[in-house]
C-alpha positions in Angstrom: -10.8 -28.3 -13.9 -11.2 -27.3 -10.3 -8.3 -27.0 -8.0 -7.8 -29.8 -5.5 -7.7 -28.9 -1.9 -4.2 -29.1 -0.3 -3.4 -31.7 2.8 -1.7 -29.9 5.4 1.0 -31.8 7.5 2.2 -30.1 10.5 5.0 -32.1 12.6 8.0 -30.7 14.4 10.2 -34.0 13.9 11.9 -33.4 10.5 12.6 -37.0 10.1 9.3 -37.9 10.6 8.0 -35.5 8.2 10.5 -36.8 5.7 9.2 -40.4 6.1 5.8 -38.9 5.7 6.5 -37.1 2.4 8.2 -39.9 0.9 5.2 -42.2 2.0 2.8 -39.7 0.4 4.8 -39.9 -2.7 4.3 -43.5 -3.2 0.5 -42.8 -3.4 -1.3 -41.9 -6.5 -2.9 -38.5 -4.8 -2.7 -35.3 -6.8 -3.4 -33.0 -3.9 -0.6 -30.9 -3.0 1.1 -31.3 0.3 1.8 -28.2 2.3 4.5 -29.2 4.9 5.0 -27.0 8.3 7.3 -27.7 11.2 5.5 -25.7 13.7 1.9 -25.1 14.5 2.1 -21.1 14.5 3.6 -20.8 11.0 1.2 -23.4 9.8 -1.7 -21.4 11.5 -0.4 -17.9 10.2 0.3 -19.3 6.6 -3.1 -21.0 6.5 -5.0 -17.9 7.6 -2.8 -15.2 5.5 -3.7 -17.4 2.3 -7.0 -18.4 3.1 -6.1 -22.0 2.7 -8.9 -24.4 3.2 -7.2 -27.7 3.3 -8.9 -31.1 2.6 -7.2 -32.4 5.6 -4.9 -31.4 8.4 -2.4 -34.1 9.7 -1.1 -32.6 12.8 1.4 -33.7 15.4 -0.2 -33.4 18.9 2.8 -32.4 21.2 4.5 -29.5 19.6 6.3 -26.1 20.9 4.2 -23.1 21.3 0.8 -24.4 20.7 -0.3 -28.1 20.5 -2.3 -29.6 17.8 -5.6 -29.3 19.5 -5.2 -25.6 20.3 -4.1 -25.1 16.4 -7.3 -26.9 15.5 -9.5 -24.9 17.9 -7.8 -21.6 16.7 -8.5 -22.8 13.0 -12.1 -23.6 13.8 -12.7 -20.2 15.8 -11.2 -18.1 12.9 -14.0 -16.4 10.7 -11.9 -16.9 7.7 -12.9 -20.6 8.0 -16.6 -19.9 8.6 -18.7 -22.6 7.1 -15.8 -24.8 6.3 -15.5 -28.0 8.0 -11.8 -28.8 8.2 -11.1 -32.3 9.3 -8.0 -33.1 11.4 -6.1 -36.3 12.1 -3.5 -36.1 14.9 -0.5 -38.1 15.2 2.0 -38.5 18.0 4.8 -40.4 19.3 3.8 -40.2 23.1 2.6 -43.6 24.5 -0.2 -42.1 26.7 -2.1 -38.9 26.3 -3.8 -36.7 28.9 -7.5 -38.1 29.3 -8.8 -34.7 28.7 -7.7 -35.0 25.1 -9.7 -38.4 24.7 -12.8 -36.7 23.4 -10.9 -34.6 20.6 -9.0 -37.8 19.4 -12.4 -39.7 19.0 -13.8 -36.7 16.9 -11.0 -36.5 14.8 -8.8 -39.4 14.5 -5.5 -40.3 15.8 -2.5 -42.7 14.7 0.7 -43.2 16.6 3.9 -42.6 14.8 5.4 -45.7 13.6 8.8 -45.8 11.8 7.7 -48.9 9.5 7.4 -47.2 6.0 4.7 -49.7 4.5 2.4 -49.6 7.7 2.7 -45.6 7.2 2.0 -45.6 3.6 -0.9 -47.6 4.2 -2.2 -45.4 6.9 -1.8 -42.3 5.0 -3.5 -44.0 2.1 -6.6 -44.9 4.6 -6.6 -41.7 5.8 -6.7 -39.6 2.7 -9.0 -41.9 0.9 -11.7 -41.4 3.5 -12.0 -37.7 2.4 -14.0 -37.7 -0.7 -12.0 -34.7 -2.4 -9.1 -36.5 -2.6 -8.2 -37.4 -6.2 -6.3 -40.4 -7.6 -4.5 -40.4 -10.9 
């Protein structure tokens, strides 16, 4: 059986990560969830291990490099040549700078919400959109 591609989750808000992990755990997907709390560590681990994820769900506003810069770094790295790695961005910010509107339209975006059921449904919709995700 072919190994399923992992889903990468990157957010510096530990409480929100815990909520997302809990929500993901209620879904029936078998893809491994790789969790990172900063974009630099995520980038280094993904590159070092040649991980080609099914999907990256990334906070936008993070210290060091933001979610958009992370996406750009991954796309430009020769390790991932020929691999389209989809990104979906999350943020708690009410408004985003206009220069990011194009990237949001191209990749997807959802606002952080603390409603568990809403988050669970959103994650299910996002993951089911990507055909390699396999439910049990």
